[in-house]
N, C-alpha and C positions, 0 to 999 in steps of 0.2 A: 497486573493482569498476567495471566500465563498464556502460552501459545501452543497450538498444535497445527498440523498441516494435513490437508486431505490429499495433497499432491506428494507422492513418494520422494521425488528428487528434492523438493523444498524441505520435506521433513528431515532428510539426511543432513542437508546444509544447516538447518536451524539447530538440530541436535548437536552437531559439531561446533557451531558458533557458541551455543550455551555452555558447552563443556569448556571451550577455550576461554570464555569470559568468566568462568566460575559461577555460572547461574543455572546449573543443570536443573534445579527445581522449577525453573520457568517453563521448560518444555514438557508437555503432557503427551505421553505416547498414545493412549486410547481414552479420550475423554468420554464421560457418560453424557455430557451436555455441553453446549457452547453458547456463549452470550452473543457473540458477533461473528459473522463470517466475512472475511476480507478477500475480495476478488482482485487479483493483481493483473492489471492490463499490460504490464511490461515485465521486467526481469526479476531475478532472485535478490538483487540488492534491496529492493523494496521490502521483501520479506525479512531480510536481516535488519534493516533499519527499524521496521515495525517491532521486531522482537526486542531490540535494544530499548525502544521507547516503552513497550509493555512491561519490561522487567522492572522499571522504576515505579510502576503503578501498583495499586493493590492487587493481591494475588487471588481474589475471590472469583474473578471472572475469567473466562477462557475465550480467546480469539482464535478462530480456525482460519488458516490461510490456504488459499486455493490459487494455483497458477494454471489457468486453462491453456489448452493447446492453441487456441486462437488468441490473438493479442489485440491491444488497443481497443477501439470501439466495438470490435466484433466480440470481445469478451463480456460485454454488458449482458448478453442473453443468459450468461451463466448465473447471474443473480436470480433470475426467474427460475431456472432449473434447480438451483440449490434451495430456493425458498419453497419449492414444491417437494423436494426430496427431504429437507429438514424442516418439517412443519412447525416445530417449536421456535425456530430461529425467527426473530422479528427485526433484527438490526443487521444491516449489511454496509460494508465499506467498499467502495470501488476506487482504486488508485490507478492513475495513468500519468505517464510523463507527457509534458507539453511537446517535447521534441522541437521540430522546426515550425510547428503550426502557430498561427496567430492565435493568441489566447482567447479573444472574444469569439472567434469562429469555432474553436475547439469546445468552448463552453456550450455554444448553441448546438453543435453536433452531438455532444454528450447528452444534453438534456433531451434532444429529439430521439436519440437512441433509447433512453430510459422510457420515454412516452410510447415507444413501439411495444414495450413489454408490460407496462403498468399503467394504471390510471393514476396520474400524478395529482394529488389533492392540493399540495402547496409546496413551495420551495423557492428560494431566492439565492443567487450567487453572492458570496462575499469574497471578493478577490479571487482566490483559487479553490474555494470549496463551497459546497452547497449541502445543506441538510434538507431533505425533502420527505414528505409523507406520501406514501403510495398505497394503492389498493390493488390486490390481486384476488379476484373473487371475493370471498368473505374475510380475507386476511388483510390486515393493515400493517405495513412495514415502514421502518425508518431507513432511508438510504442516505449515506454520507458519500458524496462524490468529491474526490480530491484530484487536482491537477498539480503534479510535482513541478517545481522550478522556482527560481527566485528572480524577480524583476531587477534586483539591484546589480546583477551581473550582466554584462553585454556579450555573453557567449553566443556562439552560432546556434546553439539549441539549449533547451532547458529540460532538466530531468531530476530524478532523485539525487543524482551526483552533485547537483548544485548545493543541496543541503549538507551532504557529506563533506564537500570541500569547504563550505563555510565553517563547519565544525572543526575541520582540520586546521584552517587558518586561525581559528580562535585559540588553539592550543600551540600555536607557533610553527606549524608545518607549512613549509613554503610550497605554493602551487603556482604553476605557470602554464599558459596555453589558453586557447579559445574554445576548446571543446571539452565540456566537463566529463564526458565518458572516457575520453582518451587520457585526460589529466588524472582522473581517479585510478584508472588501470595502471598508470605509470608510477603511482605511489608504491612504496615498499610494503610488504605484508606487515612489517612492524608498525609503520605509520597508520595503516588501515586499522590495525588492532587498537592503537591508541585512540582513534576516533570512536570506535565502538565502546571502548572501556570508559 
């Protein structure tokens, strides 16, 4: 898959990341069409991680990333806004960090927030993600809801950094601390690059 970004600051970061990783063909400047719109409920690291994943998949589809000014659950409404603005888009991905929230409560809150904006036809949580079918007027959409974090770590909070640090450990990078965001930021740029590569 290739990526683009509707948010200018994210576009600059992704373009730079793709250039550094030698995958410049993955970033699309002005796409004519997108397959999936990904709404990021947290930070730019989610966009970078998603770009790295997409680069290893087929390059026939384009994922457009959006980082709304509002964060966390308040960003859910942008799925509706974008679905109305991009009428051809039928698949949406919403990614949020667990942070310090209790996982089952956050799942309930996220599902409730989606119900405020869409008629949910079906959907069931599987650990940290849910695929649900929703209706908005005469349009039927597929929503993928993802809560970042790994239960295997007993850190103070859970986020996309959990996944990045697990990848770092798998290639021999030493990580220490109890806050994944702080630990990730403390890694050298060289180590971070190794994780993405």
